[in-house]
C-alpha positions in Angstrom: 257.3 119.8 319.4 259.4 120.6 316.5 257.5 122.1 313.6 257.6 119.9 310.5 257.5 121.4 307.0 256.7 118.8 304.3 259.7 118.6 302.0 259.6 118.5 298.3 262.1 116.5 296.3 263.3 116.7 292.7 262.0 114.1 290.3 263.6 113.1 287.0 261.2 111.2 284.7 262.3 107.7 283.9 263.4 107.8 280.2 261.8 105.9 277.3 258.8 104.7 279.3 255.9 103.3 277.2 252.7 105.3 277.2 250.9 103.0 279.7 253.9 102.9 282.0 254.2 106.7 281.9 250.7 106.9 283.4 251.6 104.5 286.1 254.8 106.4 286.9 253.0 109.7 286.9 250.6 108.3 289.5 253.6 106.9 291.5 255.1 110.3 291.7 251.8 111.6 293.1 252.0 108.9 295.7 255.5 109.9 296.6 254.6 113.6 296.8 252.4 112.6 299.7 254.0 109.6 301.2 257.5 110.9 301.0 256.5 114.3 302.2 255.4 112.8 305.5 258.3 110.4 305.3 261.0 113.1 304.9 259.3 115.5 307.3 259.3 112.8 310.0 262.9 112.0 309.5 263.8 115.6 309.8 262.7 115.6 313.4 265.4 113.2 314.5 266.7 109.8 313.8 269.2 109.5 316.6 269.2 106.4 318.7 267.8 106.8 322.1 264.7 108.9 322.9 261.6 107.0 323.7 262.0 103.6 325.3 260.4 101.8 322.4 262.4 103.7 319.7 263.8 101.3 317.1 262.3 98.2 318.7 261.6 96.5 315.4 262.6 96.4 311.7 260.5 96.1 308.5 260.7 92.9 306.4 258.2 92.9 303.5 256.9 89.3 303.1 257.4 87.6 299.8 253.6 87.4 299.4 250.7 89.2 300.9 247.0 88.3 300.5 247.6 86.6 297.2 249.9 89.3 295.9 253.6 88.9 295.1 256.4 91.1 296.3 258.1 93.3 293.6 261.3 94.9 294.9 262.6 96.1 291.5 261.3 97.7 288.4 260.3 101.2 287.2 257.7 101.8 289.9 260.0 100.7 292.7 262.8 102.8 291.2 260.5 105.8 291.2 259.7 105.2 294.9 263.3 105.1 295.8 264.0 108.2 293.8 261.3 110.0 295.7 262.7 108.9 299.1 266.1 110.3 298.4 269.2 109.3 300.3 268.5 107.3 303.4 269.2 109.1 306.7 271.7 107.6 309.1 270.1 105.1 311.4 267.2 104.3 309.1 266.4 101.5 306.7 264.1 102.5 303.8 261.4 100.3 302.4 260.2 100.7 298.8 258.2 97.8 297.4 255.1 96.9 295.3 252.7 94.0 295.7 251.3 92.8 292.4 248.7 90.3 291.2 249.4 87.2 289.0 249.3 89.4 285.9 252.0 91.6 287.3 249.7 94.6 287.9 250.6 96.6 291.0 247.9 96.5 293.6 249.7 98.1 296.6 252.5 100.6 296.7 254.5 100.7 299.9 257.0 103.5 300.9 258.6 104.2 304.2 261.4 103.4 306.6 262.2 101.8 309.9 264.6 103.4 312.5 264.6 105.0 315.9 262.2 107.9 315.8 261.8 110.4 318.6 258.5 112.2 318.0 256.5 112.5 321.2 253.2 112.2 319.3 253.6 110.4 315.9 249.8 110.5 315.3 249.6 114.2 315.6 252.4 114.6 313.1 250.7 112.3 310.6 247.5 114.3 310.7 249.3 117.7 310.6 251.3 116.6 307.5 248.2 115.1 305.8 246.4 118.5 306.1 249.5 120.4 305.0 249.8 118.4 301.8 246.2 118.7 300.8 244.9 115.2 301.8 241.1 115.2 302.0 239.1 113.7 304.8 242.1 112.6 306.9 240.8 110.3 309.5 242.5 108.5 312.4 242.3 104.7 312.1 243.1 101.8 314.4 246.8 101.2 314.1 246.7 97.5 314.9 249.5 95.2 316.0 251.0 95.1 319.5 253.3 97.9 318.7 250.4 100.4 318.6 251.4 103.9 317.4 249.0 105.7 315.0 247.5 105.4 311.6 245.8 108.0 309.5 244.1 107.6 306.1 242.7 110.0 303.5 242.3 110.8 299.8 244.1 113.0 297.4 242.6 114.4 294.2 244.9 113.9 291.2 244.7 114.5 287.5 244.2 110.8 287.1 241.6 110.3 289.8 241.2 110.0 293.5 244.1 108.4 295.4 243.5 106.7 298.7 246.4 106.4 301.2 247.1 105.2 304.7 250.1 105.9 306.8 251.2 104.4 310.1 253.8 105.7 312.5 255.3 104.9 315.8 258.8 105.1 317.2 260.2 102.4 315.0 258.6 102.9 311.6 256.8 105.3 309.2 255.1 103.7 306.2 252.6 104.9 303.6 250.5 102.4 301.7 248.4 103.3 298.6 246.5 101.7 295.8 247.4 102.9 292.3 244.8 105.3 290.8 244.6 103.3 287.6 243.2 100.4 289.6 240.0 102.3 290.4 238.7 103.7 293.7 239.1 102.1 297.0 237.5 103.1 300.3 239.5 104.4 303.2 238.2 101.6 305.4 239.2 98.9 303.0 242.7 100.3 302.6 243.1 100.7 306.3 242.3 97.1 306.9 244.9 96.0 304.4 247.5 98.4 305.8 247.0 97.0 309.3 247.4 93.5 308.0 250.5 94.4 306.0 252.0 96.2 309.0 251.5 93.1 311.1 253.2 91.0 308.4 256.1 93.4 308.0 257.1 94.1 311.6 259.9 91.9 312.8 261.6 92.2 316.2 265.2 93.3 315.8 266.1 90.4 318.1 264.9 88.0 315.3 
């Protein structure tokens, strides 16, 4: 299997952000340093059509609402996600959204892409990248949905607190879901359950 080296990316701070927003965006960049590291490393393996029989079977369509939260597909946090993702690779469709409560406070941060991925063992790549990037307590979780694949979750210690994240991967998508640090701690099990539910809601057959 091709060796994957987590890739860094340049980050330019969003100008003139209010103090509270600067904290939020700093935390977002921490999320991206992990989520996009796996994301970019995965895409570096290959995004060519073909490969596994199930490659590129479905696309990702974030629902307008999820578990009482509302989709946000624009704003400083979403801009920061997209900046971290960098230019989309040919044959992939990036996803960068936030789900917020009625007060407009971000509750879930979602970063990833759909495409036709050719890794023989997506789960092994997730775990390897988690460890390489310093994620603590990386554990394999049930991936959920008929598409299967793999899901891993873990925590990352940041200057603002402990960040919990879950990533799923198969031959059609790679997505990282986190809860902002400023929202307080969340258990791996709780986030994994929400990530599975979100995955089920986002995956749409390309034939649809």
